C-alpha positions, -999 to +999 in steps of 0.1 A: +001-003+003+027+018+017+044+022-026+013+032-048+006+059-022+043+071-027+036+062-068+005+084-067+027+119-046+057+108-068+037+114-099+019+145-085+049+159-075+064+149-114+030+171-129+026+203-108-002+191-083+008+183-056-018+203-030+009+207-011+028+227-035+006+267-040-018+273-062+003+294-079+034+271-087+012+241-100+011+233-136-027+236-150-041+219-178-034+233-211-066+220-230-099+232-225-122+217-212-154+205-227-188+223-222-202+194-198-232+180-216-252+182-182-249+230-183-257+231-214-296+235-226-309+215-250-290+185-241-324+168-217-339+171-251-317+164-275-311+124-252-345+121-242-356+120-286-326+105-292-342+073-267-371+074-277-352+074-315-339+044-308-368+027-293-390+036-322-363+026-342-366-012-325-399-008-329-404-008-362-376-028-368-399-057-358-427-051-364-418-047-400-404-083-392-431-100-381-452-082-407-434-097-433-430-133-413-465-128-419-466-122-450-442-149-463-473-180-447-500-156-464-511-170-500-510-141-533-554-139-532-549-138-489-526-106-491-543-091-520-576-087-492-558-080-465-540-050-485-571-039-494-587-035-471-565-004-459-567+003-494-534-003-501-515-030-530-495-060-523-463-042-535-477-008-519-476-026-483-446-046-488-422-010-502-438+003-468-421-021-449-390-022-466-392+014-461-401+015-424-371+001-418-345+021-437-366+044-414-359+021-381-328+016-390-319+055-397-335+065-365-316+040-342-284+057-357-295+092-347-304+079-314-269+070-311-249+093-326-279+122-302-270+101-275-228+094-272-222+129-287-247+157-268-226+176-249-195+172-281-188+201-295-170+192-324-196+170-338-228+194-334-233+202-375-228+164-376-257+150-352-276+179-366-272+172-400-288+137-390-312+141-371-325+166-406-313+136-426-344+128-402-363+146-406-367+143-443-374+104-452-395+106-426-415+132-442-411+113-476-417+082-450-452+099-442-460+110-472-456+083-486-478+064-461-510+094-469-503+082-510-504+052-507-528+037-476-567+055-465-560+046-428-526+076-425-543+108-420-522+144-407-525+125-374-498+105-380-480+130-405-474+152-371-465+122-348-442+110-369-427+142-375-428+150-336-400+133-326-370+149-354-385+177-347-378+178-305-336+159-316-324+188-340-344+210-313-324+199-290-289+202-312-300+235-320-304+250-286-266+228-278-254+247-310-265+283-305-252+284-267-220+274-273-221+301-306-226+323-276-201+313-256-177+313-290-165+270-276 
């Protein structure tokens, strides 16, 4: 035990951070500290939206998987009858499942990036571009569903765009704060 304490003391003396030294003689770190993610406004919103995007992306993938799995056991006539109940053609239904799965993957990627880089001032633009990309893809998907299905409505369109909007809003608040502080 004594040897560990001696090594720590020796290392602290070499770095000039020994507490017994006067404050003026201590060597200060040359790196500028990054802004703490918890202190930046918008970080909590970004983290919550990112977490919910990960959950929504995972749910989207699971639902698309089971929908495709169920289609494999159907005859062509059954598939046509079921999709016609929702005002779709079978090709549109399959395309919406594939598109939904792709959106789910982008949601998971955006959510992970938002959680990982919430306080990193170097990655603000990357996270913002990912959010804008997600918003555009989600908007195109919702428009596709509005045009190919009778079950989609404006409420679905708005609810599908809510998470990407909150994601972008959180990162814009972080970016504006970093611009004001000069980081």
